[in-house]
C-alpha positions as CSV (number, residue, x, y, z in Angstrom):
1,M,107.8,130.6,50.9
2,P,108.5,131.9,54.2
3,L,111.7,130.6,56.1
4,G,111.2,128.8,59.5
5,P,113.1,130.0,62.6
6,L,116.8,129.7,62.5
7,T,118.2,126.6,64.3
8,A,120.5,127.2,67.4
9,S,123.4,125.9,65.4
10,L,123.2,128.8,62.9
11,T,122.8,131.5,65.6
12,Q,125.6,130.3,68.0
13,P,128.7,132.6,68.1
14,L,132.0,131.0,67.0
15,A,133.8,129.3,69.8
16,A,137.1,130.6,70.8
17,D,138.6,127.1,70.9
18,G,139.8,126.8,67.3
19,D,136.6,126.9,65.4
20,S,137.0,130.3,64.2
21,P,138.3,130.8,60.5
22,D,142.1,131.1,60.2
23,W,141.9,134.6,58.8
24,T,140.6,135.7,62.1
25,K,143.9,134.4,63.6
26,G,146.3,136.1,61.0
27,W,146.5,133.3,58.5
28,I,145.8,133.3,54.8
29,D,144.8,130.0,53.2
30,A,145.4,130.2,49.4
31,D,144.0,127.3,47.5
32,D,144.6,128.1,43.8
33,M,144.2,131.8,44.7
34,S,145.1,134.4,42.1
35,L,148.2,136.6,43.0
36,A,146.0,139.7,42.8
37,D,143.5,138.1,45.4
38,L,146.5,137.1,47.6
39,L,147.7,140.8,47.7
40,L,144.2,141.9,48.6
41,A,144.0,139.4,51.4
42,L,147.4,140.5,52.7
43,Q,146.4,144.1,52.6
44,R,143.2,143.3,54.6
45,Q,145.3,141.7,57.2
46,A,148.1,144.3,57.1
47,P,146.4,147.6,56.2
48,G,149.6,149.6,56.2
49,L,151.1,147.3,53.6
50,K,152.1,149.1,50.3
51,A,152.4,146.4,47.8
52,G,151.5,145.6,44.2
53,L,152.4,144.0,40.9
54,G,155.0,145.4,38.7
55,D,153.3,143.6,35.8
56,P,149.5,143.6,35.6
57,A,149.9,140.2,33.6
58,L,150.9,138.5,36.9
59,A,147.5,139.2,38.5
60,S,146.1,135.9,37.3
61,R,149.0,133.8,38.4
62,R,147.7,131.0,40.8
63,V,149.2,130.6,44.2
64,S,148.5,127.8,46.9
65,G,149.8,127.7,50.5
66,R,149.2,128.8,54.1
67,F,150.7,132.1,54.9
68,E,151.0,133.9,58.1
69,A,150.0,137.5,57.5
70,S,151.8,139.0,60.5
71,D,154.9,139.3,58.3
72,P,153.6,140.4,54.9
73,R,157.1,141.0,53.5
74,E,158.2,137.6,54.2
75,V,154.8,136.2,52.5
76,L,155.8,138.3,49.4
77,T,159.4,137.1,49.5
78,V,158.3,133.4,49.7
79,V,155.6,133.8,47.0
80,A,158.1,135.5,44.7
81,A,160.6,132.9,45.2
82,T,158.2,129.9,44.5
83,Q,156.8,131.6,41.5
84,G,160.2,132.5,40.0
85,L,159.7,136.2,40.4
86,K,161.5,139.1,42.4
87,L,160.6,141.7,44.6
88,R,161.6,145.3,44.0
89,T,161.1,148.2,46.2
90,E,160.1,151.7,44.9
91,A,161.5,154.8,46.3
92,S,158.1,155.4,47.8
93,G,158.6,152.3,49.9
94,R,156.0,150.3,47.9
95,V,157.0,146.7,47.2
96,L,156.2,145.2,43.8
97,I,156.2,141.6,42.7
98,D,157.8,141.6,39.3
99,R,159.4,139.5,36.6
């Protein structure tokens, strides 16, 4: 079945008055997101971020919250603290969330 023409509401660009998604403004909204997915989202927002999990079993831990990605180290610090985890920095400068 052929589709009809797109309606105007589907083809309008996002308005710059707050209707754009939060990720375009540097925020990550995590709603029961896995820790692995949160790290991926942080790395998309801060491409130079060198971070990972010290224990692969932590990947499935669930995280909820709204995080400002402009300070990824602070996000990692807050997440580690609320999850009862710790951060450690390798000699290479890579930050790991660990038990």
